[in-house]
DOLUMZA-38506 format. One record per residue (C-alpha): residue in three letters; residue number from 1; x, y, z. Coordinates in Angstrom, 3 decimals. Layout:
BEGIN
<site r="ALA" k="NUM" u="X" v="Y" w="Z"/>
...
***
This chain:
BEGIN
<site r="MET" k="1" u="121.954" v="13.689" w="-36.568"/>
<site r="PRO" k="2" u="119.973" v="12.840" w="-33.377"/>
<site r="ILE" k="3" u="116.966" v="10.607" w="-33.900"/>
<site r="THR" k="4" u="113.564" v="12.218" w="-33.510"/>
<site r="LYS" k="5" u="111.602" v="12.738" w="-30.319"/>
<site r="SER" k="6" u="108.871" v="10.336" w="-31.468"/>
<site r="GLU" k="7" u="111.445" v="7.628" w="-32.235"/>
<site r="VAL" k="8" u="113.005" v="8.022" w="-28.801"/>
<site r="GLU" k="9" u="109.596" v="7.830" w="-27.137"/>
<site r="LYS" k="10" u="108.800" v="4.608" w="-29.002"/>
<site r="MET" k="11" u="112.102" v="3.036" w="-27.926"/>
<site r="LEU" k="12" u="112.062" v="4.122" w="-24.277"/>
<site r="GLN" k="13" u="108.356" v="4.053" w="-23.388"/>
<site r="PRO" k="14" u="108.487" v="0.464" w="-22.019"/>
<site r="TRP" k="15" u="111.149" v="1.667" w="-19.557"/>
<site r="PHE" k="16" u="109.251" v="4.689" w="-18.231"/>
<site r="PRO" k="17" u="107.944" v="2.922" w="-15.070"/>
<site r="THR" k="18" u="111.459" v="1.562" w="-14.425"/>
<site r="PHE" k="19" u="112.901" v="5.078" w="-14.599"/>
<site r="TRP" k="20" u="110.375" v="6.277" w="-12.011"/>
<site r="ILE" k="21" u="111.000" v="3.327" w="-9.676"/>
<site r="SER" k="22" u="114.771" v="3.836" w="-9.890"/>
<site r="VAL" k="23" u="114.541" v="7.520" w="-8.976"/>
<site r="ILE" k="24" u="111.997" v="7.052" w="-6.159"/>
<site r="LYS" k="25" u="114.102" v="4.261" w="-4.657"/>
<site r="ALA" k="26" u="117.212" v="6.465" w="-4.775"/>
<site r="PHE" k="27" u="115.530" v="9.182" w="-2.701"/>
<site r="SER" k="28" u="114.403" v="6.537" w="-0.207"/>
<site r="GLN" k="29" u="117.917" v="5.103" w="-0.020"/>
<site r="HIS" k="30" u="119.322" v="8.532" w="0.756"/>
<site r="PHE" k="31" u="116.957" v="9.072" w="3.684"/>
<site r="LYS" k="32" u="117.540" v="5.574" w="5.027"/>
<site r="THR" k="33" u="121.335" v="5.767" w="4.836"/>
<site r="HIS" k="34" u="121.695" v="9.321" w="6.165"/>
<site r="GLU" k="35" u="118.675" v="9.404" w="8.459"/>
<site r="LYS" k="36" u="120.635" v="10.714" w="11.478"/>
<site r="GLU" k="37" u="122.704" v="13.307" w="9.637"/>
<site r="LEU" k="38" u="120.366" v="14.901" w="7.096"/>
<site r="GLY" k="39" u="120.999" v="18.438" w="8.365"/>
<site r="ALA" k="40" u="124.761" v="18.104" w="7.944"/>
<site r="ILE" k="41" u="124.771" v="17.011" w="4.296"/>
<site r="PHE" k="42" u="125.269" v="19.631" w="1.607"/>
<site r="GLU" k="43" u="122.770" v="19.638" w="-1.251"/>
<site r="ARG" k="44" u="125.493" v="18.903" w="-3.779"/>
<site r="THR" k="45" u="126.600" v="15.824" w="-1.830"/>
<site r="LYS" k="46" u="123.001" v="14.654" w="-1.541"/>
<site r="SER" k="47" u="122.429" v="15.102" w="-5.279"/>
<site r="SER" k="48" u="125.568" v="13.125" w="-6.125"/>
<site r="TYR" k="49" u="124.516" v="10.269" w="-3.850"/>
<site r="ILE" k="50" u="120.975" v="10.150" w="-5.260"/>
<site r="ASN" k="51" u="122.328" v="10.267" w="-8.815"/>
<site r="ASP" k="52" u="124.637" v="7.316" w="-8.127"/>
<site r="MET" k="53" u="121.796" v="5.340" w="-6.541"/>
<site r="ILE" k="54" u="119.506" v="5.987" w="-9.524"/>
<site r="VAL" k="55" u="122.159" v="4.531" w="-11.811"/>
<site r="ASP" k="56" u="122.712" v="1.556" w="-9.503"/>
<site r="ASN" k="57" u="118.962" v="0.889" w="-9.311"/>
<site r="LEU" k="58" u="118.691" v="1.027" w="-13.097"/>
<site r="ARG" k="59" u="121.586" v="-1.409" w="-13.458"/>
<site r="GLN" k="60" u="119.813" v="-3.883" w="-11.189"/>
<site r="LEU" k="61" u="116.304" v="-3.460" w="-12.596"/>
<site r="ILE" k="62" u="117.332" v="-3.890" w="-16.214"/>
<site r="ALA" k="63" u="120.127" v="-6.419" w="-15.650"/>
<site r="ASP" k="64" u="118.454" v="-9.011" w="-17.886"/>
<site r="ALA" k="65" u="116.648" v="-6.732" w="-20.311"/>
<site r="PRO" k="66" u="116.364" v="-5.122" w="-22.762"/>
<site r="PRO" k="67" u="118.638" v="-6.572" w="-25.438"/>
<site r="ASN" k="68" u="121.443" v="-4.559" w="-27.011"/>
<site r="SER" k="69" u="122.139" v="-2.451" w="-23.910"/>
<site r="ASN" k="70" u="125.553" v="-1.706" w="-22.400"/>
<site r="TRP" k="71" u="126.888" v="0.302" w="-19.457"/>
<site r="GLU" k="72" u="129.991" v="2.468" w="-19.765"/>
<site r="SER" k="73" u="131.960" v="4.512" w="-17.198"/>
<site r="LYS" k="74" u="133.431" v="7.645" w="-18.738"/>
<site r="PHE" k="75" u="134.730" v="10.908" w="-17.262"/>
<site r="GLY" k="76" u="133.405" v="10.015" w="-13.815"/>
<site r="THR" k="77" u="129.885" v="9.275" w="-15.055"/>
<site r="LYS" k="78" u="128.013" v="6.132" w="-16.071"/>
<site r="ARG" k="79" u="126.287" v="5.950" w="-19.419"/>
<site r="LEU" k="80" u="123.637" v="3.537" w="-20.612"/>
<site r="TRP" k="81" u="123.908" v="2.597" w="-24.277"/>
<site r="ILE" k="82" u="120.796" v="1.246" w="-25.987"/>
<site r="GLY" k="83" u="120.106" v="-0.285" w="-29.390"/>
<site r="ARG" k="84" u="123.700" v="-1.162" w="-30.298"/>
<site r="GLY" k="85" u="124.905" v="2.390" w="-29.770"/>
<site r="LEU" k="86" u="121.860" v="4.206" w="-31.148"/>
<site r="LEU" k="87" u="121.076" v="5.964" w="-27.833"/>
<site r="CYS" k="88" u="123.311" v="7.006" w="-24.951"/>
<site r="LEU" k="89" u="121.632" v="8.011" w="-21.667"/>
<site r="ARG" k="90" u="122.913" v="9.802" w="-18.573"/>
<site r="VAL" k="91" u="121.032" v="10.477" w="-15.335"/>
<site r="LYS" k="92" u="121.015" v="14.135" w="-14.292"/>
<site r="LYS" k="93" u="119.268" v="16.407" w="-11.803"/>
<site r="VAL" k="94" u="117.845" v="19.357" w="-13.733"/>
<site r="SER" k="95" u="116.622" v="22.810" w="-12.816"/>
<site r="ARG" k="96" u="112.991" v="23.831" w="-13.175"/>
<site r="ASN" k="97" u="113.753" v="25.327" w="-16.576"/>
<site r="LEU" k="98" u="114.845" v="21.771" w="-17.523"/>
<site r="HIS" k="99" u="118.470" v="22.681" w="-18.180"/>
<site r="PRO" k="100" u="121.042" v="20.209" w="-16.840"/>
<site r="GLN" k="101" u="123.820" v="21.860" w="-14.829"/>
<site r="ASN" k="102" u="127.277" v="21.178" w="-16.241"/>
<site r="TYR" k="103" u="130.744" v="22.663" w="-16.156"/>
<site r="TYR" k="104" u="132.190" v="23.061" w="-19.613"/>
<site r="SER" k="105" u="134.639" v="20.345" w="-20.610"/>
<site r="GLN" k="106" u="135.493" v="18.519" w="-23.790"/>
<site r="GLY" k="107" u="133.580" v="15.487" w="-22.516"/>
<site r="ALA" k="108" u="130.480" v="17.587" w="-21.762"/>
<site r="PHE" k="109" u="130.726" v="19.305" w="-25.162"/>
<site r="ASP" k="110" u="130.961" v="15.955" w="-26.963"/>
<site r="PHE" k="111" u="127.908" v="14.639" w="-25.116"/>
<site r="TYR" k="112" u="125.802" v="17.759" w="-25.670"/>
<site r="THR" k="113" u="126.649" v="17.815" w="-29.378"/>
<site r="HIS" k="114" u="126.144" v="14.057" w="-29.869"/>
<site r="SER" k="115" u="129.782" v="13.606" w="-30.819"/>
<site r="ILE" k="116" u="130.815" v="10.806" w="-28.472"/>
<site r="GLU" k="117" u="132.055" v="7.415" w="-29.598"/>
<site r="PRO" k="118" u="130.346" v="4.197" w="-28.487"/>
<site r="PRO" k="119" u="132.334" v="1.666" w="-26.462"/>
<site r="VAL" k="120" u="134.602" v="-0.579" w="-28.510"/>
<site r="GLU" k="121" u="132.509" v="-3.668" w="-27.801"/>
<site r="ILE" k="122" u="129.445" v="-2.247" w="-29.585"/>
<site r="ARG" k="123" u="131.219" v="-0.231" w="-32.255"/>
<site r="PHE" k="124" u="130.968" v="-1.280" w="-35.903"/>
<site r="PRO" k="125" u="131.872" v="0.317" w="-39.271"/>
<site r="ASN" k="126" u="129.612" v="3.045" w="-40.663"/>
<site r="MET" k="127" u="127.338" v="2.996" w="-37.603"/>
<site r="GLN" k="128" u="124.984" v="5.915" w="-37.086"/>
<site r="ALA" k="129" u="126.160" v="8.676" w="-34.743"/>
<site r="PRO" k="130" u="124.570" v="8.177" w="-31.307"/>
<site r="THR" k="131" u="121.819" v="10.343" w="-29.879"/>
<site r="CYS" k="132" u="122.818" v="11.532" w="-26.402"/>
<site r="LEU" k="133" u="120.019" v="12.028" w="-23.880"/>
<site r="PHE" k="134" u="119.560" v="12.918" w="-20.234"/>
<site r="ILE" k="135" u="117.129" v="11.213" w="-17.881"/>
<site r="GLY" k="136" u="116.423" v="14.418" w="-15.995"/>
<site r="TYR" k="137" u="114.657" v="14.552" w="-12.631"/>
<site r="ILE" k="138" u="113.312" v="17.477" w="-10.606"/>
<site r="PRO" k="139" u="112.916" v="17.022" w="-6.817"/>
<site r="ASN" k="140" u="109.762" v="18.227" w="-5.089"/>
<site r="LYS" k="141" u="109.831" v="21.353" w="-2.901"/>
<site r="THR" k="142" u="110.829" v="19.397" w="0.203"/>
<site r="ASN" k="143" u="113.525" v="17.458" w="-1.682"/>
<site r="THR" k="144" u="112.060" v="14.167" w="-0.501"/>
<site r="LEU" k="145" u="110.779" v="12.674" w="-3.767"/>
<site r="PRO" k="146" u="111.045" v="13.313" w="-7.499"/>
<site r="GLU" k="147" u="108.369" v="15.696" w="-8.758"/>
<site r="ALA" k="148" u="108.877" v="15.115" w="-12.485"/>
<site r="LEU" k="149" u="111.028" v="13.110" w="-14.893"/>
<site r="TYR" k="150" u="111.999" v="13.985" w="-18.447"/>
<site r="ILE" k="151" u="113.998" v="12.711" w="-21.391"/>
<site r="ILE" k="152" u="116.067" v="15.704" w="-22.520"/>
<site r="CYS" k="153" u="117.874" v="15.949" w="-25.838"/>
<site r="PRO" k="154" u="120.720" v="18.497" w="-25.597"/>
<site r="GLU" k="155" u="121.791" v="20.865" w="-28.368"/>
<site r="THR" k="156" u="125.121" v="22.293" w="-27.217"/>
<site r="ILE" k="157" u="127.062" v="23.618" w="-24.218"/>
<site r="LYS" k="158" u="129.130" v="26.795" w="-24.241"/>
<site r="LYS" k="159" u="132.383" v="27.615" w="-22.486"/>
<site r="ASP" k="160" u="130.535" v="29.689" w="-19.886"/>
<site r="GLY" k="161" u="128.608" v="26.542" w="-18.883"/>
<site r="LYS" k="162" u="125.338" v="27.679" w="-20.448"/>
<site r="ASN" k="163" u="123.617" v="25.000" w="-22.445"/>
<site r="GLU" k="164" u="120.867" v="24.643" w="-24.990"/>
<site r="ILE" k="165" u="118.401" v="21.808" w="-25.425"/>
<site r="LYS" k="166" u="116.775" v="20.517" w="-28.593"/>
<site r="TRP" k="167" u="113.610" v="18.946" w="-27.162"/>
<site r="VAL" k="168" u="112.061" v="17.588" w="-23.957"/>
<site r="LEU" k="169" u="109.919" v="14.491" w="-23.513"/>
<site r="PRO" k="170" u="107.980" v="14.246" w="-20.210"/>
<site r="ILE" k="171" u="108.010" v="10.786" w="-18.600"/>
<site r="PRO" k="172" u="104.467" v="10.186" w="-17.283"/>
<site r="LYS" k="173" u="104.253" v="8.935" w="-13.722"/>
<site r="PRO" k="174" u="102.341" v="5.613" w="-13.536"/>
<site r="ASP" k="175" u="99.356" v="5.691" w="-11.195"/>
<site r="ASN" k="176" u="100.728" v="2.763" w="-9.198"/>
<site r="VAL" k="177" u="104.394" v="3.806" w="-9.204"/>
<site r="MET" k="178" u="104.566" v="4.153" w="-5.392"/>
<site r="ILE" k="179" u="103.179" v="0.632" w="-4.989"/>
<site r="MET" k="180" u="105.687" v="-0.707" w="-7.506"/>
<site r="ALA" k="181" u="108.555" v="1.094" w="-5.793"/>
<site r="ASN" k="182" u="107.517" v="-0.224" w="-2.389"/>
<site r="GLN" k="183" u="107.253" v="-3.747" w="-3.768"/>
<site r="SER" k="184" u="110.784" v="-3.509" w="-5.115"/>
<site r="THR" k="185" u="112.043" v="-2.521" w="-1.640"/>
<site r="ALA" k="186" u="109.857" v="-4.869" w="0.410"/>
<site r="GLY" k="187" u="111.367" v="-5.570" w="3.822"/>
<site r="LYS" k="188" u="113.870" v="-2.721" w="3.520"/>
<site r="GLU" k="189" u="112.374" v="0.721" w="3.996"/>
<site r="GLU" k="190" u="109.296" v="2.820" w="3.500"/>
<site r="ILE" k="191" u="109.291" v="5.248" w="0.587"/>
<site r="PRO" k="192" u="109.156" v="8.805" w="2.016"/>
<site r="THR" k="193" u="105.930" v="10.666" w="1.295"/>
<site r="GLY" k="194" u="106.985" v="14.272" w="1.857"/>
<site r="ARG" k="195" u="108.281" v="14.269" w="5.421"/>
<site r="VAL" k="196" u="111.970" v="14.315" w="6.155"/>
<site r="LYS" k="197" u="111.659" v="11.684" w="8.869"/>
<site r="VAL" k="198" u="111.562" v="8.167" w="7.445"/>
<site r="LYS" k="199" u="110.005" v="5.219" w="9.187"/>
<site r="ARG" k="200" u="111.385" v="1.759" w="8.651"/>
<site r="ILE" k="201" u="109.088" v="-1.160" w="8.251"/>
<site r="ARG" k="202" u="109.689" v="-4.884" w="8.059"/>
<site r="LYS" k="203" u="107.495" v="-7.482" w="6.440"/>
<site r="GLU" k="204" u="107.286" v="-10.948" w="7.827"/>
<site r="ILE" k="205" u="108.037" v="-13.706" w="5.383"/>
***
């Protein structure tokens, strides 16, 4: 049985700014890396790259904290386990109706129905079944920055690919999130602010 929305919020709230920084940085990294070829990149390719960068940013930002967290690669995706297997998180771009897009597979069905098994290194007898969650992000209209972030608890996925969700928890954007994101990329690149063209800046040390 998935843990409640309020319990999830209590556990993950300290990470909310980190989630925002990771996603904002990923959009910036996309524009920096593909600055000269933006018009040639398909949206699906762009989304995959941004998704991978969000995960990589999270891995770096929470490398030393919090306790009882583990990363796992499974079925071509990376999962973040928290609280000795209590929560399992995946990063996912979502539509404006907040439904993650997935093809039906046994792996997707197990995740949506909270039926997955924790990695061996954190597994123990009679442990509680994990609660599987998405960190879902919606890009803005120009696809240059995230517009909103959510924690999404899935219900099930059907063989036609249609899915159902149990509840949604908005992740508030901190007032100073752009400053924090820029500080974490100091000397590398400027976070885009809505324009496709990205200017690079360097800070003297």
